[in-house]
TIVOBA-84951 format. One line per 5 residues: their letters; for each residue x, y, z of N, C-alpha, C, CB. Coordinates in Angstrom, 3 decimals. Each point is the difference from the previous one (the first is absolute). Last residue first. Glycine has a CB too. Layout:
BEGIN
A	X,Y,Z,X,Y,Z,X,Y,Z,X,Y,Z; ...
This chain:
BEGIN
IQNSG	76.051,43.628,-26.708,-0.887,-0.896,1.097,-0.568,-1.176,-1.003,-0.904,2.186,1.858; 5.805,0.448,-3.227,-1.425,-0.090,0.049,-0.751,-0.789,0.921,0.373,0.421,-2.007; 4.460,-0.248,1.157,-0.438,1.276,0.145,-1.538,0.374,0.088,2.088,0.258,-1.102; 0.460,-5.018,2.596,-0.557,0.808,-1.256,-0.078,1.457,0.618,-1.552,-2.043,-1.229; 3.273,-3.479,3.100,0.347,1.650,-0.262,-0.790,0.528,-1.166,2.456,-0.232,0.781
PRLME	-4.462,-4.151,1.549,1.123,0.375,-0.651,0.150,1.352,-0.356,-0.028,-2.047,-0.673; -2.266,-0.520,4.844,-0.365,0.816,-1.378,1.146,0.367,-0.477,-2.040,0.919,0.574; 1.193,-4.931,3.205,0.696,0.981,-0.479,-0.511,0.599,-1.318,1.767,-1.043,1.224; -3.012,-2.018,3.877,-0.247,0.382,-1.563,0.964,1.010,-0.246,-2.490,-0.427,-0.150; 1.643,-3.663,4.079,0.787,1.263,-0.364,-0.299,0.278,-1.437,1.907,-0.433,1.660
VHPIN	-5.323,-1.893,1.775,0.898,-0.301,-1.058,0.710,1.148,-0.342,-1.352,-1.681,-0.800; -1.773,-0.550,4.981,0.488,0.960,-0.660,0.785,-0.513,-1.069,-0.137,1.333,1.857; -3.636,-2.975,2.310,0.801,-0.040,-1.239,0.270,1.023,-0.760,-0.719,-1.757,-0.017; 0.244,1.794,5.466,-0.965,0.242,-1.223,0.999,-0.443,-1.322,-1.585,2.274,1.233; 2.874,-2.112,3.623,-0.752,-1.104,-0.331,-1.236,0.077,-1.151,0.721,-0.479,2.415
DELYM	3.065,3.294,-1.474,-0.956,0.306,1.140,-1.078,-0.861,-0.383,0.614,2.429,0.564; 1.922,-3.347,-4.091,0.429,1.393,0.570,-1.040,0.161,0.981,1.103,1.134,-2.072; 0.515,-5.512,-1.173,-0.724,0.669,0.950,0.445,1.283,0.592,-0.618,-2.093,0.342; 1.230,-0.014,-5.684,0.685,-0.202,1.475,-1.012,0.760,0.925,2.710,-0.048,-0.771; -2.129,-1.706,-4.746,-0.910,0.250,1.032,0.640,0.059,1.438,-1.677,-1.097,-1.505
ESVPV	5.069,1.463,-2.892,-1.138,-0.749,0.523,-0.899,0.461,1.346,1.467,-1.753,-1.079; 0.963,4.976,-2.683,0.248,-0.854,1.142,-1.012,-1.096,0.112,1.027,1.894,1.139; -1.075,1.843,-4.272,1.300,-0.214,0.112,0.472,-0.923,1.086,0.087,2.093,-0.970; -4.649,-0.006,-2.132,0.426,-0.670,1.086,1.439,-0.497,-0.158,-2.350,-0.563,0.421; 0.292,4.899,-2.799,0.220,-1.474,-0.150,0.432,-0.398,1.257,0.575,-0.024,-2.342
FGFGQ	-3.111,4.781,0.421,0.635,-0.676,1.075,-0.029,-1.504,-0.442,-0.710,1.789,1.858; -1.810,1.643,-4.201,1.335,-0.437,-0.627,0.826,-0.596,1.053,-0.028,1.791,-1.726; -4.516,-0.257,2.361,0.875,1.147,0.011,1.566,-0.330,-0.505,-1.580,0.892,1.999; -2.063,-4.313,-1.277,-0.650,1.067,-0.792,0.940,1.188,-0.106,-2.300,-0.751,0.749; 3.383,-2.534,2.166,0.758,-0.299,-1.207,-0.799,0.890,-1.279,0.814,-2.669,1.031
YFKLL	-2.239,3.319,3.599,1.423,0.489,-0.139,0.484,-0.531,-1.584,0.557,-0.179,2.940; -4.797,-1.552,-1.619,-0.055,1.392,0.335,1.424,0.667,-0.607,-1.604,-0.495,2.302; 1.357,-4.225,-1.899,-0.604,0.505,-1.073,-0.178,1.489,-0.079,-0.975,-2.091,-0.016; 2.636,0.180,4.073,0.951,-0.253,-1.053,-0.642,0.561,-1.251,1.001,-2.096,1.114; -2.701,1.675,3.512,-0.032,1.559,-0.728,0.926,-0.362,-1.275,-0.132,1.861,2.386
YQQAS	-0.409,-5.031,1.110,-1.305,0.121,-0.647,0.020,1.291,-0.898,-1.196,-1.231,1.999; 5.150,0.076,0.694,-0.241,-0.941,-1.221,-1.386,0.278,-0.449,1.556,-1.886,0.798; 1.149,5.885,1.255,-0.840,-1.266,0.576,-0.505,-0.725,-1.162,-0.800,1.136,2.137; 5.402,1.578,-2.568,-1.374,0.163,-0.157,-0.731,-1.115,0.567,0.395,1.289,-1.923; 4.128,1.694,1.498,-0.256,-1.263,0.835,-1.500,0.020,0.183,2.310,-0.045,1.299
IRNPQ	0.610,3.017,-4.954,-0.888,-0.090,0.742,0.058,-1.419,0.826,-1.165,1.683,-1.588; 4.291,1.946,-2.113,-0.261,-1.233,0.682,-1.098,-0.036,1.088,2.309,-0.374,-0.506; -0.216,2.874,-4.103,-0.693,0.267,0.935,-0.123,-1.525,0.765,-1.154,2.259,-1.282; 4.938,0.101,-2.700,-1.271,-0.836,0.288,-0.290,0.489,1.496,0.536,-2.287,-1.638; 1.677,5.879,-1.628,0.194,-1.052,1.108,-1.071,-0.887,0.204,1.312,1.485,1.073
GPWTA	-1.047,2.222,-4.235,0.810,-1.114,-0.439,0.141,-1.143,1.033,1.206,1.652,-1.392; -1.636,3.375,2.942,-0.489,-0.549,-1.277,0.980,-1.161,-0.336,-1.030,2.302,-0.852; -0.608,0.150,5.365,0.913,-0.861,-0.366,-0.275,-0.720,-1.404,0.390,-0.186,2.475; -3.144,3.736,-1.061,0.965,0.204,0.741,1.374,-0.841,-0.117,-1.918,0.752,1.239; -2.204,-0.928,-3.895,0.536,1.218,-0.117,1.323,0.246,0.695,-2.243,0.620,-0.275
ACRAL	-0.135,-4.722,0.575,0.605,0.086,-1.149,0.461,1.171,-0.262,-1.138,-1.538,-0.638; -1.196,0.933,4.529,1.227,-0.825,0.076,0.771,0.290,-1.601,-1.247,-2.093,1.931; -3.188,3.931,-1.442,1.185,0.875,0.821,1.405,-0.796,0.120,-1.934,1.132,1.547; -1.714,-3.409,-3.732,0.402,1.258,-0.575,1.071,0.822,0.592,-2.131,-0.055,-0.648; 0.192,-3.537,2.979,0.784,-0.621,-1.188,0.607,1.333,-0.739,-1.681,-2.324,-0.365
AEILL	-1.592,2.954,3.640,1.353,-0.217,0.672,1.052,-0.530,-1.132,-1.203,-0.609,2.410; -3.256,1.770,-3.736,0.597,1.162,0.569,1.463,-0.145,0.421,-2.248,0.545,0.716; -0.518,-4.238,-1.932,0.227,0.816,-1.339,0.876,1.437,0.416,-2.538,-1.011,-1.175; 0.563,-1.905,4.751,1.335,-0.629,-0.739,0.454,0.669,-1.197,-0.669,-2.124,0.738; -3.451,3.753,1.553,1.127,0.016,0.586,1.229,-0.563,-0.350,-1.443,0.227,1.254
RQGVG	-2.469,-0.814,-3.443,0.637,1.341,-0.147,0.962,0.353,0.982,-1.917,0.665,-0.976; -0.099,-4.833,1.298,0.790,0.111,-1.365,0.223,1.433,-0.155,-1.024,-2.039,-1.181; -1.313,1.218,4.975,1.411,-0.725,0.129,0.618,0.070,-1.322,-0.705,-1.654,1.792; -3.637,3.228,-1.425,0.868,0.934,0.582,1.277,-0.622,0.099,-1.739,1.106,1.189; -2.577,-2.569,-3.090,1.365,-0.048,-0.832,0.875,1.139,0.759,-1.105,-0.753,-2.572
QGRFA	-2.972,-1.288,4.334,-0.170,1.223,-0.700,1.068,0.599,-0.805,-1.411,0.288,1.663; 0.923,-3.785,1.675,-0.832,-0.665,-0.915,-0.452,1.451,-0.895,-0.897,-2.421,1.739; 2.420,3.276,3.217,0.460,-0.912,-0.838,-1.107,-0.480,-0.998,1.671,-0.587,1.780; -1.367,4.016,1.774,0.167,0.372,-1.274,0.434,-1.147,-1.043,0.503,2.197,1.089; -1.548,-2.279,3.935,-1.074,0.743,-0.674,0.319,0.301,-1.527,-0.558,1.039,2.295
PATLV	4.021,-3.187,0.413,-1.166,-0.930,-0.279,-1.410,0.795,-0.702,1.001,-1.505,2.225; 4.220,3.200,-3.052,-0.794,-0.171,1.097,-1.434,-0.668,-0.357,1.295,2.012,1.006; 3.483,-3.324,-3.237,-1.203,0.966,-0.183,-1.042,0.003,1.232,0.229,-0.430,-2.587; 5.495,-0.425,1.684,-1.317,-0.438,0.623,-0.888,0.979,-0.599,0.822,-0.976,2.256; 4.767,-0.832,-2.065,-1.233,0.458,-0.810,-1.169,-0.380,0.399,1.174,0.008,-1.660
RGLSP	3.754,-0.248,3.394,-1.248,0.194,0.728,-1.061,0.716,-1.013,1.343,0.195,2.376; 3.130,-0.349,-4.940,-0.460,-0.795,1.016,-1.218,0.722,0.779,2.404,-1.053,0.134; 1.441,1.087,-4.859,-1.267,0.209,0.750,-0.333,-0.786,1.110,-0.685,0.655,-1.905; 5.590,0.583,-0.371,-1.004,-0.820,0.153,-1.131,0.651,0.726,1.578,-1.791,-0.111; 3.272,2.670,-2.839,-1.095,0.573,0.778,-0.893,-1.073,0.084,0.241,2.329,-0.671
EPYKS	4.408,-4.423,0.024,-0.931,0.867,-0.741,-0.936,0.624,0.802,0.239,-1.307,-1.790; 3.117,-1.627,3.828,0.805,0.809,-0.962,-1.018,1.008,-0.788,1.831,-2.034,-0.285; -3.669,0.923,4.955,0.413,-0.839,-1.070,0.780,0.967,-0.981,-2.049,-1.716,0.290; 1.055,3.547,3.891,-0.671,-1.287,0.344,0.326,-1.009,-1.211,-1.994,1.232,1.421; 4.004,2.818,-1.897,-0.013,0.030,1.448,-0.712,-1.191,0.500,0.077,2.448,0.030
GPDTV	1.178,-1.523,-4.595,1.189,-0.109,0.730,-0.395,0.027,1.709,1.404,1.249,-2.212; -4.591,1.411,-1.257,1.029,-1.136,-0.384,1.077,0.037,0.975,-0.438,0.123,-2.454; -3.928,1.701,4.302,0.945,0.432,-0.851,0.766,-1.324,-0.366,0.105,2.464,1.002; -5.275,-2.948,0.615,1.355,0.144,0.438,0.991,0.412,-1.031,-0.566,-1.620,1.597; -4.763,2.395,-0.803,0.946,-0.367,-1.030,1.464,0.387,0.793,-1.780,0.511,-2.332
RLYAA	-4.046,-1.254,3.755,1.508,0.745,0.120,0.777,-0.732,-0.862,-0.017,0.738,2.377; -5.683,-0.074,-1.870,1.026,-0.898,-0.197,1.418,0.928,0.397,-1.500,-1.540,-2.021; -4.534,1.904,2.218,1.312,0.363,0.422,0.953,-1.344,-0.587,-0.928,1.593,2.372; -4.489,0.729,-2.438,1.002,-0.962,-0.184,1.163,0.584,0.203,-1.171,-1.204,-1.409; -2.645,3.400,2.548,-0.818,-1.025,-0.724,1.056,-1.116,-0.376,-1.844,1.762,-0.996
LQEGS	0.990,2.392,4.721,1.066,-0.730,-0.482,-0.701,-1.365,-0.707,1.767,1.053,1.961; -4.363,3.861,-0.993,0.152,-1.461,0.374,1.125,-0.532,-0.694,-2.355,-0.316,0.372; 0.451,4.712,-0.815,0.975,-0.067,1.091,0.153,-1.557,0.542,-0.650,2.572,0.664; -0.538,-1.788,-5.714,-0.397,0.934,0.970,0.965,-0.192,1.159,-2.450,0.012,-0.754; 3.841,-3.277,-1.501,-1.354,0.207,-0.348,-0.546,1.090,0.687,-0.232,-2.215,-0.464
WALLH	5.659,0.385,-0.498,-1.125,0.782,1.033,-1.297,0.078,-1.062,1.890,1.801,1.682; 2.958,-4.403,-1.323,-0.993,0.184,-0.718,-1.217,0.441,0.555,1.067,-1.406,-1.139; 4.627,0.925,1.831,-1.336,0.083,0.501,-1.055,0.471,-1.071,1.056,0.465,2.251; 4.366,-2.301,-1.632,-1.081,0.389,-0.733,-1.295,-0.191,0.454,1.360,-0.324,-1.529; 4.266,0.701,2.959,-1.358,-0.236,0.452,-0.870,0.470,-1.083,0.544,0.228,2.417
WCQLD	4.922,-1.513,-2.166,-0.977,0.882,-0.467,-1.338,-0.637,0.497,1.424,0.836,-2.082; 3.078,-1.636,4.956,-0.850,-0.418,-1.185,-0.711,1.271,-0.572,-0.404,-2.404,1.010; 3.338,1.804,3.211,0.616,0.305,-1.247,-0.723,-0.244,-1.188,1.851,-0.404,1.080; -3.583,-0.390,3.321,0.777,1.054,0.304,0.789,0.505,-1.384,0.165,-0.947,2.560; -2.853,-3.039,-2.235,-0.943,1.074,0.066,0.877,1.483,0.068,-1.872,-1.747,1.298
YGDAD	3.603,-2.865,-0.661,0.024,0.508,-1.368,-0.686,1.192,-0.134,0.161,-2.097,-0.791; -0.070,-0.093,4.978,1.133,0.588,-0.239,0.165,0.662,-1.362,0.766,-1.562,1.583; -4.413,-1.327,0.291,1.220,-0.577,0.113,1.276,0.714,-0.452,-1.378,-1.833,-0.176; -3.946,1.840,2.063,0.972,0.977,0.022,1.555,-0.738,-0.177,-1.753,1.571,1.587; -1.926,-4.378,-0.933,-0.098,0.698,-1.346,0.847,1.127,-0.295,-2.124,-0.659,0.100
PYVCN	2.090,-3.963,2.892,0.346,1.380,0.147,-0.046,0.745,-1.336,1.407,-0.630,1.955; -4.823,-3.693,-0.672,1.329,0.207,-0.371,0.362,1.672,0.191,-0.188,-2.233,-1.756; -3.988,-1.562,1.644,0.649,0.665,1.043,1.377,0.138,-0.212,-1.587,-0.752,1.400; -2.759,-0.404,-4.374,1.462,0.023,-0.055,0.458,1.017,1.200,0.076,-0.516,-2.739; -4.770,-0.434,0.417,0.313,-0.568,1.252,1.477,-0.335,0.039,-2.329,-0.876,0.225
QEVVF	-0.379,3.197,-3.458,0.838,-1.158,-0.536,0.444,-0.664,1.104,0.746,1.044,-1.980; -3.421,2.645,3.087,-0.606,-0.404,-1.306,0.660,-1.361,-0.225,-0.378,2.449,-1.031; 2.479,0.440,4.333,-1.342,-0.529,0.145,-0.532,-0.811,-0.961,-0.308,1.746,1.093; 4.663,-0.016,-1.987,-0.039,-0.712,1.537,-1.278,-0.424,0.236,1.665,1.389,1.030; -1.138,0.476,-5.479,0.990,-0.723,0.297,0.128,-0.733,1.308,0.790,1.452,-1.476
VAERQ	-4.080,1.944,0.333,0.070,-0.883,-0.940,0.998,-1.132,0.250,-0.749,1.800,-1.387; 0.133,1.761,4.694,-1.275,-0.606,-0.469,-0.012,-1.100,-0.996,-0.756,2.087,0.453; 4.743,0.584,0.517,-0.280,-0.907,1.084,-1.502,-0.761,-0.372,1.478,1.666,1.858; -0.073,1.431,-4.818,0.744,-1.029,-0.065,-0.162,-1.038,1.134,1.390,1.500,-1.237; -3.942,2.581,1.075,-0.260,-0.896,-1.017,0.975,-1.050,-0.090,-1.074,1.700,-1.108
VMAAH	2.231,1.495,4.205,-1.308,-0.605,0.482,-0.573,-0.932,-1.173,-0.536,2.146,1.573; 4.446,0.319,-2.555,0.313,-1.071,1.089,-1.488,-0.614,0.320,2.282,1.340,1.165; -2.405,2.255,-4.125,0.622,-0.951,-0.475,0.256,-1.217,0.860,0.773,1.716,-1.296; -2.498,2.175,2.995,-1.038,-0.597,-0.867,0.779,-1.286,-0.729,-1.393,2.477,-0.417; 4.203,0.228,3.047,-0.876,-0.619,0.811,-0.948,-1.043,-0.689,0.220,2.057,1.332
FEIAS	2.548,1.206,-3.487,0.660,-1.356,0.324,-0.698,-0.813,0.867,1.982,0.947,-0.288; -3.880,3.111,-0.725,0.172,-0.594,-1.393,0.580,-1.443,0.441,0.529,2.400,-1.527; -0.646,0.741,4.966,-1.493,-0.297,-0.239,0.202,-0.923,-1.287,-1.254,2.400,1.009; 4.973,-0.271,0.342,-0.169,-1.074,0.990,-1.482,-0.776,-0.438,1.466,1.485,2.088; 1.266,0.818,-6.140,-0.505,0.535,1.422,-0.400,-1.299,0.921,-1.033,2.365,-1.119
LDGLR	4.582,-2.471,-2.802,-1.114,-0.302,0.228,-0.475,0.674,1.354,0.427,-2.027,-1.435; 3.792,2.100,-0.325,-0.714,0.813,-0.853,-1.347,-0.031,0.141,1.619,-0.218,-1.354; 1.785,-2.746,2.902,0.198,1.450,0.825,-0.806,1.081,-0.737,2.499,-0.539,0.799; -2.347,-3.879,-2.699,-0.470,-0.037,1.613,-0.143,1.300,0.577,1.187,-2.046,0.385; -1.189,2.031,-5.443,0.747,-0.754,0.703,-0.554,0.413,1.487,2.101,-0.190,-1.829
AWQFR	-5.148,0.278,-2.621,0.578,0.638,0.887,1.299,-0.977,0.640,-2.416,1.411,0.329; -2.144,-0.371,-4.121,1.295,-0.737,0.089,0.741,0.578,1.213,0.146,-0.433,-2.573; -5.549,-0.005,0.758,1.006,0.893,0.885,1.091,-0.877,0.153,-1.641,1.386,1.349; -3.092,-1.006,-4.438,1.098,-0.733,0.408,1.008,0.767,0.673,-0.459,-1.406,-1.727; -5.229,1.193,0.755,1.187,0.992,0.121,1.404,-0.820,0.546,-1.861,2.105,0.606
LEAM	-3.475,-3.634,-2.881,1.283,-0.095,0.829,0.917,1.050,-0.203,-0.188,-2.266,-0.053; -5.280,0.475,-0.607,0.904,1.060,-0.328,1.204,-0.139,0.871,-1.854,1.506,-0.712; -1.692,-5.544,-0.337,0.503,0.958,1.051,1.031,1.050,-0.718,-0.260,-1.916,1.970; -3.970,-0.982,-4.505,1.528,0.182,0.320,0.588,0.898,0.797,0.044,-0.680,-1.784
């Protein structure tokens, strides 16, 4: 199991190298691997929290959390990824545990929202997320809107 060091930061607090590492992985996973040509830099990066999970000098996983009221009424998780070299090692689960713990501490009692790729429903349901929409296509990939009821615990 990979040792992970979690780093939370706003965009302005990330170094150019740290943010570049995140963007390289986002592009590799969402644009190249999933064959989605879309503008990844959508403006939310400027105002959200970035969670980077480092294994040594390598970025193992990443997600971002938008503040309540910016994208949705509740805090939302997005751009969730595990770098290919770290898949199958529980890195994604550890990333979600870290993110949900921070959300619970920062916004106690608030629910969390995610626009989840449909094939990951069971993964997110394992963290208490429940589907709140029918399947819809986002960048030609089936997604489902999910909500995790408010809690002060993960």
